[in-house]
Backbone as XML, in Angstrom:
<?xml version="1.0"?>
<chain id="A" units="angstrom">
  <residue number="1" name="MET">
    <atom name="N" x="86.308" y="-29.323" z="143.529"/>
    <atom name="CA" x="86.853" y="-30.190" z="142.426"/>
    <atom name="C" x="87.735" y="-29.332" z="141.482"/>
  </residue>
  <residue number="2" name="THR">
    <atom name="N" x="88.620" y="-29.619" z="141.107"/>
    <atom name="CA" x="89.736" y="-28.803" z="140.316"/>
    <atom name="C" x="89.676" y="-29.163" z="138.941"/>
  </residue>
  <residue number="3" name="VAL">
    <atom name="N" x="89.561" y="-28.522" z="137.848"/>
    <atom name="CA" x="89.507" y="-29.037" z="136.662"/>
    <atom name="C" x="90.355" y="-28.240" z="135.551"/>
  </residue>
  <residue number="4" name="ILE">
    <atom name="N" x="90.812" y="-28.910" z="134.456"/>
    <atom name="CA" x="91.461" y="-28.283" z="133.157"/>
    <atom name="C" x="90.393" y="-28.053" z="132.113"/>
  </residue>
  <residue number="5" name="VAL">
    <atom name="N" x="90.477" y="-26.828" z="131.702"/>
    <atom name="CA" x="89.296" y="-26.186" z="130.910"/>
    <atom name="C" x="89.947" y="-25.973" z="129.526"/>
  </residue>
  <residue number="6" name="ARG">
    <atom name="N" x="89.625" y="-26.518" z="128.340"/>
    <atom name="CA" x="89.968" y="-26.000" z="127.032"/>
    <atom name="C" x="89.522" y="-24.709" z="126.726"/>
  </residue>
  <residue number="7" name="HIS">
    <atom name="N" x="90.392" y="-23.641" z="126.575"/>
    <atom name="CA" x="89.622" y="-22.319" z="126.531"/>
    <atom name="C" x="89.252" y="-22.013" z="125.190"/>
  </residue>
  <residue number="8" name="ASP">
    <atom name="N" x="88.079" y="-21.552" z="125.183"/>
    <atom name="CA" x="86.979" y="-21.196" z="124.202"/>
    <atom name="C" x="86.811" y="-19.527" z="124.446"/>
  </residue>
  <residue number="9" name="SER">
    <atom name="N" x="87.555" y="-18.811" z="123.501"/>
    <atom name="CA" x="87.584" y="-17.385" z="123.760"/>
    <atom name="C" x="86.238" y="-16.655" z="123.635"/>
  </residue>
  <residue number="10" name="LEU">
    <atom name="N" x="85.892" y="-15.836" z="124.456"/>
    <atom name="CA" x="84.750" y="-14.907" z="124.385"/>
    <atom name="C" x="84.981" y="-13.843" z="123.297"/>
  </residue>
  <residue number="11" name="VAL">
    <atom name="N" x="83.926" y="-13.297" z="122.946"/>
    <atom name="CA" x="83.917" y="-12.040" z="122.111"/>
    <atom name="C" x="84.714" y="-11.108" z="122.680"/>
  </residue>
  <residue number="12" name="GLY">
    <atom name="N" x="85.672" y="-10.464" z="121.982"/>
    <atom name="CA" x="86.663" y="-9.423" z="122.564"/>
    <atom name="C" x="87.767" y="-9.913" z="123.305"/>
  </residue>
  <residue number="13" name="GLU">
    <atom name="N" x="87.984" y="-11.184" z="123.397"/>
    <atom name="CA" x="89.205" y="-11.675" z="124.353"/>
    <atom name="C" x="90.043" y="-11.843" z="123.530"/>
  </residue>
  <residue number="14" name="THR">
    <atom name="N" x="91.471" y="-11.759" z="123.677"/>
    <atom name="CA" x="92.623" y="-12.406" z="123.043"/>
    <atom name="C" x="92.638" y="-13.628" z="123.299"/>
  </residue>
  <residue number="15" name="GLN">
    <atom name="N" x="93.118" y="-14.162" z="122.028"/>
    <atom name="CA" x="93.387" y="-15.810" z="122.015"/>
    <atom name="C" x="94.681" y="-16.078" z="122.401"/>
  </residue>
  <residue number="16" name="ASP">
    <atom name="N" x="95.245" y="-15.958" z="123.512"/>
    <atom name="CA" x="96.577" y="-16.150" z="124.091"/>
    <atom name="C" x="96.778" y="-17.187" z="124.843"/>
  </residue>
  <residue number="17" name="LYS">
    <atom name="N" x="95.993" y="-18.094" z="125.076"/>
    <atom name="CA" x="96.042" y="-19.419" z="125.832"/>
    <atom name="C" x="95.265" y="-20.521" z="125.356"/>
  </residue>
  <residue number="18" name="ASP">
    <atom name="N" x="95.606" y="-21.762" z="125.563"/>
    <atom name="CA" x="94.946" y="-22.851" z="124.865"/>
    <atom name="C" x="94.271" y="-23.576" z="126.179"/>
  </residue>
  <residue number="19" name="TRP">
    <atom name="N" x="94.523" y="-23.290" z="127.433"/>
    <atom name="CA" x="93.622" y="-24.020" z="128.299"/>
    <atom name="C" x="93.773" y="-23.118" z="129.745"/>
  </residue>
  <residue number="20" name="TRP">
    <atom name="N" x="93.053" y="-23.420" z="130.559"/>
    <atom name="CA" x="92.751" y="-22.879" z="131.958"/>
    <atom name="C" x="92.610" y="-23.548" z="132.995"/>
  </residue>
  <residue number="21" name="MET">
    <atom name="N" x="93.025" y="-23.366" z="134.166"/>
    <atom name="CA" x="92.640" y="-24.452" z="135.540"/>
    <atom name="C" x="91.437" y="-23.518" z="136.123"/>
  </residue>
  <residue number="22" name="GLY">
    <atom name="N" x="90.486" y="-24.282" z="136.772"/>
    <atom name="CA" x="89.489" y="-23.850" z="137.415"/>
    <atom name="C" x="89.064" y="-24.465" z="138.726"/>
  </residue>
  <residue number="23" name="LEU">
    <atom name="N" x="88.393" y="-23.850" z="139.559"/>
    <atom name="CA" x="87.772" y="-24.421" z="140.494"/>
    <atom name="C" x="86.119" y="-24.589" z="140.379"/>
  </residue>
  <residue number="24" name="VAL">
    <atom name="N" x="85.548" y="-25.776" z="140.377"/>
    <atom name="CA" x="84.132" y="-25.940" z="140.192"/>
    <atom name="C" x="83.396" y="-25.444" z="141.361"/>
  </residue>
  <residue number="25" name="LEU">
    <atom name="N" x="82.546" y="-24.394" z="141.159"/>
    <atom name="CA" x="81.708" y="-24.007" z="142.102"/>
    <atom name="C" x="80.245" y="-24.539" z="142.157"/>
  </residue>
  <residue number="26" name="HIS">
    <atom name="N" x="79.916" y="-25.070" z="141.229"/>
    <atom name="CA" x="78.326" y="-25.597" z="140.968"/>
    <atom name="C" x="78.345" y="-26.367" z="139.629"/>
  </residue>
  <residue number="27" name="CYS">
    <atom name="N" x="77.576" y="-27.593" z="139.870"/>
    <atom name="CA" x="77.284" y="-28.527" z="138.624"/>
    <atom name="C" x="75.682" y="-28.243" z="138.216"/>
  </residue>
  <residue number="28" name="ASN">
    <atom name="N" x="75.536" y="-28.326" z="137.068"/>
    <atom name="CA" x="74.070" y="-28.151" z="136.695"/>
    <atom name="C" x="73.767" y="-29.647" z="135.857"/>
  </residue>
  <residue number="29" name="GLY">
    <atom name="N" x="72.789" y="-30.148" z="136.008"/>
    <atom name="CA" x="72.358" y="-31.323" z="135.277"/>
    <atom name="C" x="71.562" y="-30.927" z="134.002"/>
  </residue>
  <residue number="30" name="GLY">
    <atom name="N" x="71.405" y="-31.792" z="133.101"/>
    <atom name="CA" x="70.714" y="-31.744" z="131.760"/>
    <atom name="C" x="69.365" y="-31.876" z="131.899"/>
  </residue>
  <residue number="31" name="ALA">
    <atom name="N" x="68.602" y="-31.322" z="131.009"/>
    <atom name="CA" x="67.287" y="-31.683" z="131.036"/>
    <atom name="C" x="66.552" y="-32.992" z="130.858"/>
  </residue>
  <residue number="32" name="ARG">
    <atom name="N" x="67.115" y="-33.878" z="130.024"/>
    <atom name="CA" x="66.944" y="-35.107" z="130.017"/>
    <atom name="C" x="67.321" y="-36.148" z="131.145"/>
  </residue>
  <residue number="33" name="ASP">
    <atom name="N" x="68.307" y="-36.070" z="131.816"/>
    <atom name="CA" x="68.777" y="-36.494" z="132.910"/>
    <atom name="C" x="69.548" y="-35.830" z="133.835"/>
  </residue>
  <residue number="34" name="PRO">
    <atom name="N" x="69.047" y="-35.213" z="134.868"/>
    <atom name="CA" x="69.442" y="-34.285" z="135.909"/>
    <atom name="C" x="71.016" y="-34.786" z="136.488"/>
  </residue>
  <residue number="35" name="ALA">
    <atom name="N" x="70.916" y="-36.069" z="136.615"/>
    <atom name="CA" x="72.035" y="-36.793" z="137.300"/>
    <atom name="C" x="73.358" y="-36.669" z="136.500"/>
  </residue>
  <residue number="36" name="ILE">
    <atom name="N" x="73.208" y="-36.453" z="135.104"/>
    <atom name="CA" x="74.541" y="-36.066" z="134.367"/>
    <atom name="C" x="74.680" y="-34.551" z="134.198"/>
  </residue>
  <residue number="37" name="PHE">
    <atom name="N" x="75.913" y="-34.225" z="134.657"/>
    <atom name="CA" x="76.120" y="-32.731" z="134.558"/>
    <atom name="C" x="76.741" y="-32.250" z="133.182"/>
  </residue>
  <residue number="38" name="THR">
    <atom name="N" x="75.677" y="-31.201" z="132.660"/>
    <atom name="CA" x="76.072" y="-30.704" z="131.312"/>
    <atom name="C" x="76.782" y="-29.322" z="131.621"/>
  </residue>
  <residue number="39" name="LEU">
    <atom name="N" x="76.845" y="-28.440" z="132.486"/>
    <atom name="CA" x="77.180" y="-27.336" z="132.795"/>
    <atom name="C" x="77.743" y="-27.296" z="134.027"/>
  </residue>
  <residue number="40" name="PHE">
    <atom name="N" x="78.943" y="-26.685" z="133.969"/>
    <atom name="CA" x="79.837" y="-26.205" z="135.545"/>
    <atom name="C" x="80.005" y="-24.848" z="135.654"/>
  </residue>
  <residue number="41" name="GLN">
    <atom name="N" x="79.908" y="-24.258" z="136.765"/>
    <atom name="CA" x="80.292" y="-22.963" z="136.942"/>
    <atom name="C" x="81.638" y="-23.087" z="137.549"/>
  </residue>
  <residue number="42" name="ILE">
    <atom name="N" x="82.470" y="-22.418" z="137.000"/>
    <atom name="CA" x="83.994" y="-22.493" z="137.292"/>
    <atom name="C" x="84.448" y="-21.210" z="137.628"/>
  </residue>
  <residue number="43" name="ALA">
    <atom name="N" x="85.501" y="-21.237" z="138.797"/>
    <atom name="CA" x="86.223" y="-19.937" z="138.780"/>
    <atom name="C" x="87.680" y="-20.162" z="138.386"/>
  </residue>
  <residue number="44" name="ASP">
    <atom name="N" x="88.173" y="-19.192" z="137.429"/>
    <atom name="CA" x="89.635" y="-19.501" z="136.998"/>
    <atom name="C" x="90.244" y="-19.248" z="138.092"/>
  </residue>
  <residue number="45" name="VAL">
    <atom name="N" x="91.301" y="-19.924" z="138.303"/>
    <atom name="CA" x="92.251" y="-19.888" z="139.526"/>
    <atom name="C" x="93.340" y="-18.736" z="139.331"/>
  </residue>
  <residue number="46" name="ASP">
    <atom name="N" x="93.592" y="-18.328" z="138.157"/>
    <atom name="CA" x="94.609" y="-17.214" z="137.920"/>
    <atom name="C" x="93.710" y="-16.009" z="138.154"/>
  </residue>
  <residue number="47" name="THR">
    <atom name="N" x="92.540" y="-15.881" z="137.315"/>
    <atom name="CA" x="92.139" y="-14.331" z="137.466"/>
    <atom name="C" x="90.706" y="-14.263" z="138.301"/>
  </residue>
  <residue number="48" name="GLY">
    <atom name="N" x="90.086" y="-15.303" z="138.814"/>
    <atom name="CA" x="89.153" y="-14.994" z="139.487"/>
    <atom name="C" x="87.897" y="-15.078" z="138.678"/>
  </residue>
  <residue number="49" name="VAL">
    <atom name="N" x="87.878" y="-14.992" z="137.451"/>
    <atom name="CA" x="86.630" y="-14.919" z="136.843"/>
    <atom name="C" x="85.923" y="-15.967" z="136.795"/>
  </residue>
  <residue number="50" name="VAL">
    <atom name="N" x="84.583" y="-15.905" z="137.059"/>
    <atom name="CA" x="83.398" y="-17.232" z="137.294"/>
    <atom name="C" x="82.652" y="-17.212" z="135.876"/>
  </residue>
  <residue number="51" name="ARG">
    <atom name="N" x="82.781" y="-18.496" z="135.198"/>
    <atom name="CA" x="82.079" y="-18.493" z="134.101"/>
    <atom name="C" x="81.330" y="-19.761" z="134.104"/>
  </residue>
  <residue number="52" name="TRP">
    <atom name="N" x="80.119" y="-19.954" z="133.256"/>
    <atom name="CA" x="79.423" y="-21.210" z="133.161"/>
    <atom name="C" x="80.188" y="-21.810" z="131.975"/>
  </residue>
  <residue number="53" name="VAL">
    <atom name="N" x="80.442" y="-23.088" z="131.954"/>
    <atom name="CA" x="81.401" y="-23.799" z="131.234"/>
    <atom name="C" x="80.465" y="-25.012" z="130.526"/>
  </residue>
  <residue number="54" name="ASN">
    <atom name="N" x="80.336" y="-25.269" z="129.344"/>
    <atom name="CA" x="79.774" y="-26.405" z="128.831"/>
    <atom name="C" x="80.790" y="-27.677" z="129.248"/>
  </residue>
  <residue number="55" name="ALA">
    <atom name="N" x="80.059" y="-28.860" z="129.635"/>
    <atom name="CA" x="81.219" y="-29.848" z="130.025"/>
    <atom name="C" x="81.992" y="-30.414" z="129.107"/>
  </residue>
  <residue number="56" name="ASP">
    <atom name="N" x="81.731" y="-30.313" z="127.777"/>
    <atom name="CA" x="82.591" y="-30.818" z="126.622"/>
    <atom name="C" x="83.759" y="-30.238" z="126.767"/>
  </residue>
  <residue number="57" name="LEU">
    <atom name="N" x="84.001" y="-28.879" z="127.348"/>
    <atom name="CA" x="85.223" y="-27.962" z="127.248"/>
    <atom name="C" x="86.087" y="-28.580" z="128.498"/>
  </residue>
  <residue number="58" name="VAL">
    <atom name="N" x="85.468" y="-29.305" z="129.418"/>
    <atom name="CA" x="86.453" y="-29.645" z="130.494"/>
    <atom name="C" x="87.033" y="-30.982" z="130.001"/>
  </residue>
  <residue number="59" name="THR">
    <atom name="N" x="88.460" y="-30.979" z="129.914"/>
    <atom name="CA" x="89.329" y="-32.031" z="129.645"/>
    <atom name="C" x="89.961" y="-32.949" z="130.632"/>
  </residue>
  <residue number="60" name="HIS">
    <atom name="N" x="90.168" y="-32.245" z="131.979"/>
    <atom name="CA" x="90.700" y="-33.156" z="132.903"/>
    <atom name="C" x="90.103" y="-32.795" z="134.215"/>
  </residue>
  <residue number="61" name="VAL">
    <atom name="N" x="90.199" y="-33.912" z="135.036"/>
    <atom name="CA" x="89.561" y="-33.594" z="136.235"/>
    <atom name="C" x="90.822" y="-34.057" z="137.367"/>
  </residue>
  <residue number="62" name="LEU">
    <atom name="N" x="91.456" y="-33.080" z="138.117"/>
    <atom name="CA" x="92.629" y="-33.313" z="138.869"/>
    <atom name="C" x="91.926" y="-34.481" z="140.032"/>
  </residue>
  <residue number="63" name="PRO">
    <atom name="N" x="92.725" y="-35.278" z="140.475"/>
    <atom name="CA" x="92.623" y="-36.075" z="141.591"/>
    <atom name="C" x="92.532" y="-35.368" z="142.812"/>
  </residue>
  <residue number="64" name="LYS">
    <atom name="N" x="91.621" y="-35.779" z="143.675"/>
    <atom name="CA" x="91.378" y="-35.016" z="145.015"/>
    <atom name="C" x="92.839" y="-34.658" z="145.769"/>
  </residue>
  <residue number="65" name="GLY">
    <atom name="N" x="93.978" y="-35.610" z="145.583"/>
    <atom name="CA" x="94.997" y="-35.382" z="146.478"/>
    <atom name="C" x="95.947" y="-34.172" z="145.731"/>
  </residue>
  <residue number="66" name="LEU">
    <atom name="N" x="95.813" y="-33.934" z="144.471"/>
    <atom name="CA" x="96.452" y="-32.929" z="143.700"/>
    <atom name="C" x="95.853" y="-31.600" z="143.758"/>
  </residue>
  <residue number="67" name="ASN">
    <atom name="N" x="94.758" y="-31.307" z="144.286"/>
    <atom name="CA" x="94.052" y="-30.180" z="144.030"/>
    <atom name="C" x="94.045" y="-29.257" z="145.310"/>
  </residue>
  <residue number="68" name="GLY">
    <atom name="N" x="95.132" y="-29.534" z="146.268"/>
    <atom name="CA" x="95.126" y="-28.673" z="147.306"/>
    <atom name="C" x="94.207" y="-28.952" z="148.469"/>
  </residue>
  <residue number="69" name="SER">
    <atom name="N" x="93.301" y="-29.737" z="148.271"/>
    <atom name="CA" x="92.034" y="-30.060" z="149.365"/>
    <atom name="C" x="92.810" y="-31.053" z="150.451"/>
  </residue>
  <residue number="70" name="ARG">
    <atom name="N" x="92.107" y="-30.565" z="151.711"/>
    <atom name="CA" x="92.568" y="-31.270" z="152.918"/>
    <atom name="C" x="92.237" y="-32.648" z="153.130"/>
  </residue>
  <residue number="71" name="GLY">
    <atom name="N" x="92.858" y="-33.447" z="153.786"/>
    <atom name="CA" x="92.629" y="-34.884" z="154.057"/>
    <atom name="C" x="93.324" y="-35.625" z="153.191"/>
  </residue>
  <residue number="72" name="SER">
    <atom name="N" x="93.180" y="-36.993" z="153.448"/>
    <atom name="CA" x="93.949" y="-37.839" z="152.521"/>
    <atom name="C" x="93.067" y="-38.052" z="151.186"/>
  </residue>
  <residue number="73" name="ALA">
    <atom name="N" x="93.975" y="-38.542" z="150.169"/>
    <atom name="CA" x="93.520" y="-38.820" z="149.018"/>
    <atom name="C" x="92.843" y="-40.291" z="148.961"/>
  </residue>
  <residue number="74" name="ALA">
    <atom name="N" x="91.552" y="-40.249" z="148.419"/>
    <atom name="CA" x="91.001" y="-41.862" z="148.554"/>
    <atom name="C" x="91.009" y="-42.226" z="147.050"/>
  </residue>
</chain>
């Protein structure tokens, strides 16, 4: 799954971008309801950096047919 993430600068990082696109590697459920994902492990498609991201920072989920995956879009 490919997502657009609102950029939340880490300590020591320059604030040179507003958003970034990443590939979701893992979804982690919350303590109250494990079926609702609250954290995502996402790899930045530009830099390859892997980060844990709070679900509140994910602004868009790209449809299956637009993220380069194989097969027909359903």
